C-alpha positions as CSV (number, residue, x, y, z in Angstrom):
1,M,14.8,-0.1,6.3
2,A,13.8,-1.8,3.1
3,N,10.8,-3.2,1.2
4,G,8.9,-6.2,2.5
5,V,5.8,-8.3,2.8
6,F,3.7,-8.3,5.9
7,N,3.5,-11.8,7.6
8,I,-0.3,-11.9,7.3
9,A,0.0,-11.4,3.5
10,K,2.7,-13.8,2.7
11,G,1.4,-16.2,0.1
12,R,-1.8,-14.0,-0.4
13,V,-0.8,-10.8,-2.2
14,N,-1.6,-12.1,-5.7
15,E,-4.9,-13.7,-4.5
16,L,-6.1,-10.5,-3.0
17,M,-5.2,-8.5,-6.2
18,V,-7.3,-10.9,-8.2
19,R,-10.2,-10.4,-5.7
20,V,-10.1,-6.6,-6.3
21,D,-9.8,-7.0,-10.0
22,T,-12.8,-9.4,-10.2
23,N,-14.9,-7.4,-7.7
24,D,-15.1,-10.2,-5.2
25,P,-16.4,-8.9,-2.9
26,T,-18.0,-5.9,-4.6
27,N,-16.5,-3.2,-2.4
28,S,-13.0,-4.6,-2.2
29,A,-10.0,-2.3,-3.0
30,I,-6.3,-1.8,-2.7
31,I,-5.5,1.0,-0.3
32,V,-2.3,3.0,-0.6
33,T,-1.1,5.1,2.3
34,L,2.0,6.8,3.5
35,L,3.8,6.9,6.8
36,K,5.9,9.7,8.2
37,A,7.2,7.5,11.0
38,S,7.7,3.7,11.1
39,V,9.0,1.1,13.5
40,A,11.8,-1.3,12.3
41,D,10.8,-3.5,9.3
42,A,11.0,-6.7,11.4
43,T,8.4,-5.2,13.8
44,L,6.3,-3.6,11.1
45,E,5.8,-6.9,9.3
46,D,4.1,-8.4,12.4
47,F,1.0,-6.2,12.3
48,D,-2.1,-8.0,11.0
49,D,-4.2,-4.9,10.3
50,L,-3.8,-1.3,9.5
51,G,-5.7,-0.2,12.7
52,A,-3.2,-2.0,14.9
53,L,-0.3,-0.7,12.9
54,L,-1.4,2.9,13.2
55,A,-2.2,2.4,16.9
56,D,1.4,1.7,17.6
57,A,3.2,4.9,18.8
58,G,6.1,4.2,16.4
59,N,4.0,4.4,13.3
60,T,2.4,7.6,12.1
61,E,0.3,8.1,9.0
62,A,1.0,11.1,6.8
63,D,-1.0,14.3,7.5
64,F,0.5,16.8,5.0
65,T,-1.8,19.3,3.4
66,N,-4.0,17.5,0.8
67,F,-3.1,14.0,2.0
68,A,-5.7,11.3,1.3
69,R,-5.2,7.6,1.0
70,K,-5.5,6.2,-2.5
71,T,-8.3,3.7,-3.1
72,L,-7.8,1.4,-6.2
73,V,-10.8,-0.6,-7.4
74,D,-11.3,-3.2,-10.1
75,T,-10.9,-0.6,-12.9
76,D,-7.5,0.5,-11.4
77,V,-5.8,-2.9,-11.1
78,T,-5.3,-6.0,-13.2
79,S,-5.0,-9.6,-12.0
80,P,-1.4,-10.9,-11.9
81,T,-0.8,-13.4,-14.6
82,P,1.7,-16.3,-14.5
83,D,5.1,-15.7,-16.2
84,D,5.9,-19.2,-17.2
85,A,9.1,-18.3,-18.9
86,N,10.5,-16.9,-15.7
87,N,8.5,-19.1,-13.2
88,R,7.0,-16.2,-11.3
89,Q,4.0,-14.0,-10.9
90,E,4.0,-10.2,-10.3
91,A,1.4,-7.9,-8.8
92,D,1.4,-4.3,-10.2
93,I,-0.5,-1.1,-9.7
94,P,-0.2,2.2,-11.5
95,D,2.2,4.9,-10.3
96,Q,0.4,7.0,-7.6
97,T,0.4,10.8,-7.6
98,F,-0.3,12.8,-4.5
99,A,-1.2,16.2,-6.0
100,S,-0.2,19.5,-4.2
101,A,1.3,17.5,-1.4
102,G,2.1,19.7,1.5
103,G,2.7,23.4,1.5
104,A,0.9,24.6,4.7
105,T,1.7,21.3,6.5
106,N,4.6,19.2,5.3
107,N,5.9,15.7,6.1
108,T,9.1,13.9,5.7
109,L,7.8,10.5,4.5
110,V,9.5,7.1,5.2
111,K,7.1,4.3,4.0
112,L,4.5,3.6,1.4
113,L,2.0,0.8,2.4
114,I,-0.1,-1.2,0.0
115,C,-3.1,-2.8,1.7
116,Y,-6.2,-4.8,1.0
117,D,-9.7,-3.7,2.1
118,S,-12.5,-6.3,1.6
119,D,-15.2,-3.7,2.2
120,T,-14.6,0.0,1.6
121,G,-18.3,0.7,2.3
122,S,-18.4,-0.3,5.9
123,G,-15.0,-1.5,7.0
124,T,-12.6,0.2,9.4
125,D,-8.8,0.3,9.6
126,A,-9.0,-2.9,11.6
127,N,-10.4,-4.6,8.5
128,I,-7.6,-3.5,6.2
129,I,-4.9,-6.1,5.7
130,P,-1.4,-4.6,5.1
131,L,0.2,-6.4,2.1
132,T,3.6,-4.8,1.4
133,H,5.7,-1.9,2.6
134,H,8.2,0.1,0.6
135,D,10.8,2.7,1.5
136,F,9.6,6.1,0.4
137,S,11.9,8.9,1.3
138,V,10.2,12.2,0.2
139,T,9.7,15.5,1.9
140,T,6.5,17.3,0.8
141,N,6.7,21.0,-0.2
142,G,3.4,21.7,-1.9
143,G,4.3,20.1,-5.2
144,D,3.1,16.8,-6.6
145,I,4.8,13.7,-5.4
146,V,4.7,10.5,-7.4
147,A,5.2,7.0,-6.0
148,Q,6.7,5.3,-9.0
149,I,6.0,1.6,-9.0
150,A,8.7,-0.5,-10.6
151,A,8.0,-1.9,-14.1
152,T,8.1,-5.4,-12.5
153,G,5.3,-4.4,-10.0
154,F,5.3,-4.0,-6.3
155,F,5.3,-7.7,-5.5
156,R,6.8,-10.8,-7.0
157,A,6.1,-14.4,-6.1
158,A,8.7,-16.8,-7.4
């Protein structure tokens, strides 16, 4: 297992980050979720929407006590800017804290997914585009868990 970009999002991650940052469309957001089971990366990257990904028996979303997906809107993200000195562009989000994760029900987590939702008001999981996946090996125990996003961001186009 490793980190990767979903096939449907290749070439689009930075564009979709800009759309969230500029509120285009108004209810667009970045969605962060966790998996406690995942298929192999090469298979995972073939899913075109979160609904299909979660419908596969090999993928299971977290369900630990106090789990909720993170929804990041325009005030939570910034548009990627070109790094002309290094000839690249990086997408970043803040570190994500899942407070009081587990306790009564715990999970051993394997993946963190960063996704794009064009309409948080009326969309479903079938409308959420998975962007990137990241190894995330943590077992909940009732304490806070923090998904620390690298200083260079979660995605780099070079």
